[in-house]
C-alpha positions in Angstrom: -13.3 42.6 72.2 -15.9 40.4 70.2 -15.7 42.9 67.1 -11.8 42.5 67.2 -11.9 38.7 67.3 -14.7 38.7 64.3 -12.5 40.8 62.4 -9.5 38.6 62.7 -11.6 35.6 62.1 -12.6 37.2 58.8 -8.9 37.8 57.9 -8.0 34.2 58.6 -10.9 33.1 56.3 -10.0 35.2 53.5 -6.3 34.3 53.9 -7.2 30.8 53.8 -9.4 31.3 50.6 -6.8 33.1 48.8 -3.7 30.8 49.9 -5.6 27.5 50.4 -3.2 25.6 48.0 -0.4 26.9 49.8 -1.9 26.0 53.1 -2.8 22.5 52.0 0.6 21.8 50.4 2.7 23.3 53.4 0.5 22.0 56.4 -1.1 18.9 54.9 1.4 17.8 52.3 -1.3 17.8 49.6 -0.2 17.1 45.9 -2.7 17.0 42.8 -1.4 15.4 39.7 -3.4 16.3 36.7 -4.9 13.6 34.2 -2.2 14.2 31.6 0.8 14.2 34.0 2.5 12.0 36.3 4.7 13.1 39.3 8.2 12.1 39.7 9.1 12.0 43.5 12.4 13.2 44.9 12.9 12.6 48.6 15.4 15.1 50.0 16.0 13.2 53.6 14.8 10.2 55.7 13.4 10.9 59.4 12.9 7.6 60.6 14.7 4.1 59.5 17.8 2.6 58.7 18.1 2.7 55.1 18.7 6.5 54.7 20.9 6.3 52.0 21.1 4.3 48.4 23.8 1.7 47.9 27.0 2.4 46.0 26.2 2.5 42.2 22.5 3.2 42.8 20.8 6.3 41.7 16.8 5.3 42.1 15.5 4.4 45.4 12.9 1.6 45.7 12.7 1.1 49.6 12.2 4.7 50.7 15.9 6.0 50.7 16.7 9.6 49.9 16.9 10.4 46.1 15.0 10.0 43.0 12.2 7.6 43.7 11.4 4.6 41.7 7.6 4.9 42.4 5.8 7.7 40.5 2.4 9.4 41.2 -0.3 8.5 39.0 -2.9 11.4 38.4 -5.0 11.9 41.3 -4.8 13.6 44.9 -2.2 12.7 47.4 -1.3 13.5 51.1 1.6 13.8 53.5 4.1 14.8 50.7 5.4 17.4 52.7 6.9 20.3 50.7 9.9 20.4 53.1 11.0 16.4 52.7 9.7 15.8 49.0 9.8 17.4 45.5 7.4 16.7 42.7 8.0 17.2 39.4 5.0 17.0 36.8 6.2 15.4 33.5 3.9 14.5 30.5 3.0 10.7 29.7 5.5 9.1 27.1 3.6 8.9 23.8 4.6 6.7 20.9 3.2 7.9 17.6 1.9 5.4 15.1 4.7 3.6 13.1 7.2 4.3 15.7 8.8 2.4 18.7 10.2 3.4 21.8 14.0 2.2 22.8 14.7 2.3 26.1 17.9 3.2 27.9 18.0 2.4 31.7 20.1 4.7 33.9 20.2 2.2 36.8 20.3 -1.3 37.4 22.8 -4.3 37.5 25.7 -4.2 35.2 25.4 -5.8 31.8 27.6 -9.1 31.8 30.9 -8.8 29.8 30.5 -9.6 26.3 26.9 -8.2 25.9 25.9 -4.9 24.7 22.1 -5.1 25.6 20.4 -5.7 28.8 18.0 -8.5 28.8 14.0 -7.8 29.4 12.6 -8.3 32.8 9.0 -7.8 33.8 8.2 -4.2 34.3 4.7 -3.7 32.9 6.4 -2.1 29.9 8.9 -0.1 32.1 6.1 1.7 33.6 7.1 -0.2 37.1 10.2 1.0 37.8 10.5 -0.8 41.2 9.7 -4.1 39.5 12.2 -3.2 37.1 15.0 -2.9 39.7 13.6 -5.4 41.8 13.5 -8.2 39.1 17.1 -7.5 38.5 16.9 -5.2 35.4 20.3 -4.0 33.9 21.3 -0.4 33.1 22.0 0.4 29.3 20.4 0.0 26.3 17.5 -2.8 26.7 16.5 -5.5 24.3 12.7 -4.9 24.9 11.3 -1.9 23.6 7.6 -0.2 23.8 5.2 0.2 20.8 2.7 2.6 19.8 0.7 4.1 22.7 0.8 6.3 26.0 3.0 5.1 28.9 3.7 6.3 32.6 7.4 6.3 32.3 9.9 7.3 35.2 12.2 9.4 33.2 14.5 9.4 36.4 15.3 5.9 35.5 14.4 5.5 31.8 15.3 7.4 28.8 13.0 6.8 25.7 14.6 7.1 22.1 11.8 7.2 19.5 12.8 5.6 16.1 10.9 4.5 13.2 9.6 0.9 12.4 11.5 -1.3 9.8 9.5 -1.4 6.4 11.0 -3.7 3.6 9.5 -2.8 0.4 8.1 -4.9 -2.3 10.5 -7.3 -4.4 13.0 -6.8 -1.5 14.7 -8.6 1.2 16.2 -7.7 4.6 19.5 -9.3 5.3 20.1 -9.3 9.1 23.0 -8.7 11.2 22.8 -9.3 14.9 24.9 -7.0 17.3 24.6 -9.1 20.2 24.5 -12.9 20.8 27.0 -15.9 21.1 30.2 -15.6 18.8 29.7 -17.1 15.5 31.3 -20.8 15.6 34.9 -21.2 14.0 34.7 -21.9 10.4 31.3 -20.2 9.4 30.8 -16.7 8.3 27.2 -16.7 9.5 25.3 -17.6 12.9 23.2 -20.7 13.0 19.6 -21.0 12.4 17.3 -19.8 15.0 13.6 -20.3 15.1 10.7 -18.7 17.1 11.9 -15.2 17.4 9.0 -13.7 15.2 11.5 -12.5 12.4 13.9 -11.0 15.0 11.1 -8.9 16.6 11.6 -10.9 19.8 15.4 -10.3 20.4 15.4 -11.7 23.8 14.0 -15.2 22.6 16.4 -14.9 19.6 19.4 -14.7 22.5 17.9 -17.4 24.9 18.1 -19.9 21.9 21.8 -19.1 21.4 21.4 -16.8 18.6 25.0 -15.6 17.6 25.9 -12.3 16.7 27.0 -11.4 13.3 25.5 -12.2 10.0 22.3 -14.2 9.9 21.3 -17.1 7.6 17.5 -15.9 7.7 16.3 -13.2 5.7 13.3 -10.9 6.1 10.3 -10.5 3.1 8.6 -7.4 2.8 6.6 -5.9 5.3 6.7 -3.7 8.4 8.4 -4.9 11.6 9.1 -3.7 15.2 13.0 -4.2 15.4 15.2 -3.0 17.9 18.1 -1.6 16.0 20.5 -1.5 19.0 20.6 -5.1 18.6 19.7 -5.9 14.9 20.9 -4.2 11.5 18.8 -4.6 8.1 20.2 -4.3 5.0 17.8 -4.2 2.1 18.7 -5.9 -1.1 16.6 -7.0 -4.3 15.3 -10.3 -4.6 17.6 -12.8 -6.7 15.8 -13.4 -10.2 16.1 -16.5 -12.2 14.8 -15.2 -15.9 12.8 -17.5 -18.0 15.3 -19.7 -20.0 17.5 -20.1 -17.1 18.1 -22.2 -14.1 19.9 -20.7 -10.7 22.5 -23.1 -9.5 23.0 -22.5 -5.8 26.4 -22.1 -4.0 26.1 -21.9 -0.5 28.9 -20.8 1.9 27.3 -21.7 4.8 25.8 -25.0 6.5 27.6 -28.3 7.5 29.7 -30.0 5.1 27.7 -32.4 3.1 28.2 -35.9 1.3 28.7 -35.6 -2.5 25.6 -37.0 -4.2 27.1 -37.5 -7.6 29.0 -40.6 -6.6 32.0 -42.0 -8.2 31.6 -41.0 -11.7 31.9 -37.1 -10.9 35.0 -36.0 -9.4 35.2 -32.4 -10.4 33.4 -30.9 -7.7 31.5 -31.2 -4.5 27.6 -31.2 -5.1 25.6 -31.5 -2.0 21.7 -31.7 -1.0 20.0 -28.3 -0.4 21.0 -26.6 3.0 24.7 -27.8 3.1 27.7 -26.2 2.2 29.0 -26.5 -1.2 27.0 -26.4 -4.8 23.3 -27.7 -4.4 22.5 -30.5 -6.7 18.8 -29.2 -7.3 18.9 -25.8 -9.2 16.3 -23.4 -9.1 13.9 -22.8 -12.0 12.5 -19.0 -13.2 11.3 -17.2 -10.4 12.5 -14.9 -7.6 13.8 -16.2 -4.5 15.0 -14.7 -1.1 18.5 -15.5 -1.3 21.2 -13.7 1.1 23.7 -12.8 -1.1 26.6 -12.9 1.7 25.7 -16.6 2.5 24.7 -17.9 -1.0 25.6 -17.2 -4.5 23.4 -18.1 -7.5 24.8 -18.8 -10.7 22.1 -18.4 -13.8 22.9 -21.1 -16.3 20.9 -20.7 -19.6 19.2 -24.0 -20.7 18.0 -22.9 -24.3 20.4 -23.0 -27.3 23.4 -20.7 -26.9 25.3 -19.3 -30.1 28.8 -18.6 -29.5 30.6 -16.5 -32.3 34.1 -16.6 -33.0 33.8 -13.2 -35.3 35.2 -9.9 -34.5 32.0 -7.9 -35.7 29.5 -10.0 -33.7 28.4 -11.0 -30.3 25.2 -12.2 -28.8 23.0 -10.5 -25.9 24.3 -13.0 -23.4 27.7 -11.7 -23.7 29.3 -14.9 -23.3 31.3 -14.4 -26.5 32.2 -11.0 -26.1 36.0 -11.9 -25.8 35.9 -14.2 -28.7 37.4 -13.4 -32.2 37.8 -14.3 -35.6 40.2 -17.3 -36.0 43.3 -16.9 -37.7 44.9 -20.2 -39.4 47.9 -21.1 -41.5 47.0 -23.4 -44.5 49.5 -26.3 -45.7 51.2 -24.1 -48.2 51.8 -21.3 -45.6 49.1 -19.0 -46.6 47.6 -17.3 -43.2 43.6 -16.8 -43.7 40.6 -15.9 -41.3 37.7 -17.5 -40.7 34.3 -16.9 -38.7 32.9 -19.8 -36.6 29.5 -20.4 -34.9 29.1 -22.9 -32.3 25.7 -23.7 -30.9 25.6 -25.5 -27.4 22.9 -26.6 -24.8 23.3 -27.0 -21.2 20.7 -29.4 -19.9 19.0 -28.2 -16.6 19.8 -31.2 -14.7 23.7 -31.0 -15.6 23.7 -27.4 -14.6 25.2 -28.1 -11.2 27.9 -30.2 -12.5 28.9 -27.7 -15.2 29.2 -25.1 -12.2 30.9 -27.3 -10.0 33.5 -28.0 -12.5 34.1 -24.4 -13.9 32.5 -22.0 -11.5 30.6 -20.0 -14.2 29.7 -20.1 -17.9 32.2 -17.6 -18.7 34.9 -19.9 -17.5 33.2 -22.9 -19.5 33.8 -20.5 -22.7 37.2 -19.5 -21.8 38.5 -22.6 -20.5 36.9 -25.3 -22.9 35.1 -24.0 -25.8 37.6 -21.2 -26.9 40.8 -23.5 -26.9 39.0 -26.4 -28.3 37.5 -24.7 -31.3 40.3 -22.5 -32.1 42.9 -25.6 -32.1 40.7 -27.8 -34.1 40.3 -25.3 -36.8 44.2 -24.3 -36.8 44.9 -28.2 -37.0 42.7 -28.9 -39.7 44.0 -25.9 -41.9 47.4 -27.2 -41.8 46.3 -30.6 -43.6 45.1 -28.7 -46.4 46.0 -25.7 -48.8 43.7 -22.7 -48.8 41.9 -23.6 -52.2 41.1 -27.3 -51.0 40.1 -25.7 -47.7 37.5 -23.7 -49.7 36.1 -26.0 -51.8 35.7 -28.8 -49.1 33.9 -26.5 -46.5 30.9 -28.7 -46.1 32.8 -31.7 -45.4 35.2 -29.8 -42.9 32.2 -28.3 -41.1 30.8 -31.7 -40.4 33.8 -33.0 -39.2 34.4 -30.2 -37.0 30.9 -30.7 -35.3 31.3 -34.4 -34.7 34.8 -33.8 -33.1 33.5 -30.7 -30.9 30.3 -33.1 -29.9 32.7 -35.9 -28.3 34.8 -33.2 -26.6 31.7 -31.2 -24.8 30.1 -34.4 -24.0 33.1 -35.0 -21.3 31.9 -31.8 -19.9 28.2 -32.4 -19.7 27.5 -29.6 -22.5 25.5 -30.8 -25.6 27.2 -29.8 -28.8 24.1 -28.8 -30.9 26.0 -27.6 -34.3 29.1 -26.1 -35.5 29.0 -23.6 -38.4 31.7 -22.1 -40.4 31.0 -18.8 -41.4 33.1 -16.5 -43.5 36.4 -17.5 -45.0 38.6 -14.9 -45.7 41.7 -15.9 -47.9 45.1 -13.6 -48.2 44.6 -10.6 -51.0 47.4 -11.7 -53.2 46.2 -15.3 -53.5 42.8 -14.1 -53.9 44.1 -12.0 -56.9 45.9 -15.0 -58.4 42.5 -16.9 -58.0 40.5 -14.1 -59.4 42.7 -13.9 -62.5 42.5 -17.6 -62.9 38.7 -17.6 -63.0 38.6 -14.5 -65.1 40.5 -16.3 -67.7 38.7 -19.4 -67.6 35.5 -17.4 -67.6 36.7 -15.7 -70.9 37.5 -19.2 -72.7 34.0 -20.4 -71.8 32.9 -17.4 -73.3 34.6 -17.8 -76.6 33.4 -21.2 -76.8 30.0 -20.3 -76.0 30.1 -17.5 -78.7 31.5 -20.3 -81.5 28.9 -22.5 -80.6 26.2 -19.8 -80.7 27.4 -18.8 -84.4 27.3 -22.4 -85.3 23.7 -22.8 -84.1 22.9 -19.7 -85.5 23.9 -20.9 -89.2 22.2 -24.2 -88.6 19.1 -22.0 -87.4 18.9 -20.0 -90.7 19.1 -23.0 -92.8 16.2 -24.6 -91.0 14.7 -21.3 -91.4 14.8 -21.4 -95.0 13.5 -24.9 -95.3 10.8 -24.1 -93.0 9.6 -20.9 -95.3 9.4 -23.3 -98.1 7.5 -25.8 -96.4 5.1 -23.2 -95.4 4.1 -22.6 -99.1 3.7 -26.5 -99.5 1.5 -26.8 -96.6 -0.7 -23.5 -97.7 -1.4 -25.4 -101.1 -2.2 -28.4 -99.4 -4.4 -26.7 -97.1 -6.4 -24.8 -100.0 -7.3 -28.2 -101.6 -8.4 -29.7 -98.2 -10.5 -26.7 -98.0 -12.2 -26.8 -101.3 -13.0 -30.3 -100.8 -14.4 -29.8 -97.5 -16.5 -26.8 -98.6 -18.2 -28.9 -101.4 -18.8 -31.7 -98.9 -20.4 -29.0 -96.6 -22.7 -27.8 -99.7 -24.2 -31.1 -100.4 -24.8 -31.9 -96.6 -26.5 -28.4 -96.5 -28.7 -29.6 -99.4 -29.6 -32.8 -97.9 -30.5 -31.2 -94.8 -32.7 -28.5 -96.3 -34.7 -31.3 -98.1 -35.0 -33.3 -95.0 -36.0 -30.2 -92.9 -38.8 -29.0 -95.7 -40.2 -32.7 -95.7 -40.4 -32.6 -91.9 -41.9 -29.2 -92.0 -44.8 -30.3 -94.2 -45.6 -33.3 -92.5 -45.5 -31.4 -89.1 -47.9 -28.7 -90.6 -50.5 -31.6 -92.0 -50.3 -33.1 -88.4 -51.0 -30.0 -86.5 -53.9 -28.9 -88.9 -55.5 -32.3 -88.2 -55.3 -32.1 -84.5 -56.5 -28.6 -84.5 -59.6 -29.8 -86.3 -60.2 -32.2 -83.9 -59.9 -30.0 -81.3 -62.5 -27.7 -82.8 -64.8 -30.3 -83.2 -64.7 -31.4 -79.6 -65.0 -27.8 -78.7 -68.0 -27.3 -80.6 -69.5 -30.5 -79.1 -68.5 -29.6 -75.4 -70.0 -25.9 -76.2 -73.5 -27.1 -77.5 -73.8 -29.6 -74.7 -73.1 -27.2 -72.0 -75.4 -24.6 -73.7 -78.3 -27.3 -73.7 -77.5 -27.9 -70.1 -77.6 -24.4 -69.2 -80.8 -23.8 -71.2 -82.6 -26.7 -69.3 -81.2 -25.2 -66.0 -82.4 -21.8 -66.8 -85.9 -23.1 -67.6 -86.1 -25.1 -64.3 -84.9 -22.0 -62.5 -87.4 -19.7 -64.1 -90.3 -22.2 -63.6 -89.4 -22.4 -59.8 -89.3 -18.9 -59.5 -92.6 -18.3 -61.5 -94.3 -20.9 -59.0 -92.9 -19.5 -56.0 -93.8 -16.0 -56.9 -97.4 -16.9 -57.7 -97.7 -18.6 -54.3 -96.3 -16.1 -52.3 -98.6 -13.4 -54.2 -101.6 -15.6 -53.5 -100.7 -15.7 -49.9 -100.3 -12.1 -49.9 -103.6 -11.4 -51.5 -105.3 -14.0 -49.1 -103.6 -12.5 -46.2 -104.6 -8.9 -47.2 -108.3 -10.1 -47.9 -108.5 -11.7 -44.6 -106.9 -8.8 -42.6 -109.4 -6.5 -44.5 -112.4 -8.5 -43.7 -111.3 -8.8 -40.0 -110.9 -4.9 -40.1 -114.3 -4.5 -41.5 -116.1 -6.7 -39.3 -114.5 -4.9 -36.0 -115.5 -1.4 -37.8 -119.0 -2.7 -38.1 -119.1 -4.0 -34.5 -117.6 -0.8 -33.5 -119.7 1.9 -35.5 -123.1 0.0 -36.4 -123.8 -1.2 -39.6 -125.7 2.0 -41.1 -123.1 4.1 -39.7 -120.0 2.0 -41.4 -122.1 2.1 -44.9 -122.4 5.8 -44.6 -118.8 6.1 -43.7 -117.5 3.8 -46.7 -120.0 5.7 -49.1 -118.1 9.2 -47.8 -114.7 7.6 -48.4 -115.6 6.4 -51.7 -116.7 9.7 -52.8 -113.6 11.2 -51.4 -111.5 8.6 -53.2 -113.3 9.4 -56.4 -112.9 13.2 -55.9 -116.4 13.7 -56.4 -118.0 17.0 -55.4 -120.8 16.7 -53.5 -121.3 20.4 -52.7 -120.1 23.8 -54.4 -116.8 25.1 -53.6 -119.0 28.3 -52.4 -122.0 28.1 -50.6 -123.6 31.0 -49.5 -126.5 30.6 -47.0 -129.5 32.7 -48.0 -130.9 32.5 -44.3 -129.2 35.7 -43.5 -127.3 34.3 -40.6 -124.5 36.1 -39.1 -122.0 33.3 -39.7 -123.0 32.6 -43.3 -119.7 33.9 -44.6 -117.5 32.3 -42.0 -119.1 29.0 -42.8 -118.5 29.4 -46.6 -114.9 29.9 -46.0 -114.6 26.8 -43.5 -116.0 24.8 -46.3 -113.6 26.0 -48.8 -110.8 25.3 -46.5 -112.1 21.7 -45.9 -112.3 20.8 -49.5 -109.2 21.9 -49.9 -107.6 19.7 -47.4 -109.7 16.9 -48.6 -107.9 17.3 -52.3 -104.6 17.5 -50.5 -105.2 14.2 -48.9 -106.7 12.5 -51.8 -103.7 13.3 -54.0 -101.1 12.0 -51.4 -103.1 8.8 -51.0 -103.4 8.2 -54.7 -99.4 8.6 -54.9 -98.9 6.1 -52.2 -101.2 3.6 -54.1 -99.0 4.0 -57.2 -96.2 3.5 -55.6 -97.4 0.3 -54.1 -98.9 -1.0 -57.5 -96.4 0.2 -60.1 -97.9 -2.0 -62.7 -101.5 -0.7 -62.3 
């Protein structure tokens, strides 16, 4: 019996080990949520309590009703989530990548008020607390709030996340904003009012709280990256408005309050207002780039440099303001039609540019409405008072008159007329042929007169030439006489000069000889004196030398004698008187090379060493002779005069 019980216990333990998750889930209601998941809870039924079902129109339970639960399970371990009562769906975190935002659509909540398209923001921990969202009055539908880059625990039973890109406005571009929600635009306006503190429309709830209007917005967005809810804001990118150098920009605003005209009673041709009001702004923009909303403002570029406008068919300037102008056709007093080209130079002062735009609307209108009729009519009227020939010959005067007249007219339109120039004048061909023939005849007559005068001048010239030729011979003879006279005078002058030169040379030579003799005598005298002085100095020096040499020799002899005497005295003391005497005698015999004994001495006593003694004696004598020879050479070297 015990063995059977043990067997069943073993089976039970093995079953528990193998099916422990099933046992814990079924009998203990255990739920384990992984670290990268959240648990979405569905409650199948309610056992206890009065709130067993959801209110009408609701799909998310916040108070334990049956259905999808607002509360989710964060990563961790949970008990009591019985399998027959709860269904748990594991889902991943909601991840918003870099450069993206998450737009939120709520499936439950209060109804959005009529006239609105977006639900207002409520506190819900970035939509991670579904219970707080519903309890705080969150509305169903598209939300004004959104979530940015990061990971979120989002209950996807309640919220749907749509990931979209950030809004990027590029360099030299602006963003024109249109709001899709808000208050209606006031009557009489084309754009909403200015609203501040909404961080470039990134806080759409703030925009709505301050009464922002739906539709076109007056503010624009500059280059950069923005978190924009594209369900509530549309962005259209446009280039910045550029005012080139040499121009000013006159701004025409279509929005704002009606402003009071700032030009006073003197200008009655338009409404010029202060900046920010509706109308033409009094202060134009200088050269540069501006962030202007092209739907709420318009910028008219007005050139402030001198402009040349050509009334000519074949010519037009780069500004194209004269592209519709053509050569002016006029009719003269005598009925001839002819064409003329005109160039008008104008200048619009920067301060007057708003008045020009307020009066005409654009520079093209100024040209077409004022300049074209004014200049055309002036020259047509001027041509009718003169015939063609007179018009041609008085061109300079007519140009000056046109300049003065047009200047007076343009001053009334706040434009300066700098100059008026008449270009090419083209009369009719028939008139030109008549004028050409007349001119040719006049020129031929002038030619004949010129030729006749030339012949007369030639005759006179030949006569004068003949007279000039005779005059040359007379002049040549006169010049020969003059030359001879001057040659003789030159010869006399040369002889006088030679005599004077010879005299001067002789005197100079005598004076030079005298000076050389004196110089030689002085030199001889100086040499004799120098020689005598040198001889005297040499004699004195020689005497001094001999005196000093004798004294030195005497002192030397005295020193040698004294040292020799002292040496002898020391030798006598050392050797004794007799021995020293014998030594000196022997030394003198040796110095005198006197042979005291024969070279070979043969002893007659018959001793055994007699031969050896004789050889030794010979060798001793040889050595003495060698020593005496060396001493004699040393003495001679010391006293070469002896």
